[in-house]
C-alpha positions in Angstrom: 99.3 -41.3 -36.5 96.0 -40.2 -38.0 96.2 -36.9 -40.0 93.2 -35.2 -38.1 94.9 -36.0 -34.8 98.2 -34.4 -36.0 96.3 -31.3 -37.2 94.5 -31.0 -33.9 97.7 -31.3 -31.9 99.3 -28.6 -34.1 96.4 -26.2 -33.5 96.5 -26.9 -29.8 100.3 -26.3 -29.7 99.9 -23.0 -31.6 97.2 -22.0 -29.1 99.4 -22.7 -26.1 102.4 -21.0 -27.7 100.7 -17.8 -28.8 97.9 -17.4 -26.3 98.6 -19.0 -23.0 102.3 -18.5 -22.8 102.2 -14.7 -23.2 99.5 -14.5 -20.6 101.6 -16.5 -18.1 104.7 -14.6 -18.9 102.9 -11.2 -18.4 101.6 -12.3 -15.0 105.1 -13.6 -14.1 106.6 -10.2 -14.9 103.9 -8.4 -12.8 104.3 -10.6 -9.8 108.1 -10.8 -9.6 110.1 -8.6 -7.3 109.7 -7.3 -3.7 106.5 -5.6 -2.5 105.8 -3.7 0.6 102.6 -4.8 2.4 101.2 -4.3 5.9 101.6 -7.3 8.1 98.3 -8.0 9.8 100.0 -9.5 12.9 102.4 -6.6 13.6 100.6 -3.8 11.7 104.0 -2.8 10.3 105.2 -2.5 6.7 107.2 -5.5 5.6 108.9 -6.5 2.4 107.7 -9.7 0.8 108.4 -11.6 -2.4 105.5 -13.2 -4.1 105.7 -16.7 -5.7 105.7 -15.4 -9.3 105.9 -18.8 -10.9 102.9 -20.1 -9.0 100.9 -17.0 -9.8 101.8 -17.3 -13.5 100.5 -20.9 -13.6 97.3 -20.1 -11.7 96.4 -17.1 -13.9 95.7 -19.5 -16.7 92.6 -20.7 -14.7 91.2 -17.1 -14.8 92.6 -15.5 -11.6 96.0 -15.7 -10.1 96.5 -17.3 -6.7 99.0 -15.3 -4.7 101.3 -16.7 -2.1 104.3 -15.3 -0.3 107.7 -16.9 -1.2 109.8 -14.7 1.2 109.0 -12.4 4.0 111.4 -10.3 6.0 109.6 -11.4 9.2 110.2 -15.1 8.5 113.2 -15.8 10.7 112.3 -19.3 11.7 110.2 -22.3 10.5 107.3 -21.4 12.8 106.7 -18.0 11.3 106.7 -19.4 7.7 103.4 -21.0 8.5 101.6 -17.6 8.9 98.2 -17.1 7.4 99.6 -14.7 4.8 96.7 -12.2 5.5 98.9 -9.5 4.0 97.9 -10.8 0.6 94.2 -10.0 1.0 94.6 -6.4 -0.3 96.8 -7.4 -3.2 94.5 -10.4 -4.0 91.4 -8.2 -4.1 93.1 -5.8 -6.4 94.5 -8.5 -8.6 90.9 -9.8 -9.2 90.0 -6.4 -10.6 93.2 -5.1 -12.1 97.0 -5.5 -11.6 97.9 -1.9 -10.9 99.3 -2.4 -7.5 101.3 -5.4 -8.5 103.3 -3.5 -11.2 104.7 -0.9 -8.7 108.3 -1.9 -7.7 109.5 -1.4 -4.2 111.3 1.9 -3.6 114.2 1.6 -1.2 115.3 4.4 1.0 117.5 6.8 -0.8 116.5 5.6 -4.3 113.4 7.8 -4.7 113.6 10.9 -6.8 113.8 14.2 -5.0 110.6 16.1 -5.0 110.8 19.8 -6.1 
């Protein structure tokens, strides 16, 4: 191989390792875990899991694309093809900042008692 090509590949590899990988891993950690959102079809709070891997890959293009991986309302194959309108609020916030996405779900009985 040509020496300039080897140097270029080494610089590109270092850039991926030290720049893109931490960005993707940070987004993955923000998106993983269950979230409570309001279902636009039933207007009820539901627990969903976001596809963290897909979000981590798409954040490298500038803005994460969110999609639901699991929803507690998905009982059959028909309901899995919902419009996922519940993501609109999360998606709008993710475009500005990721504050909502870092809040884990609080299950009943696990919250701290208020004084």
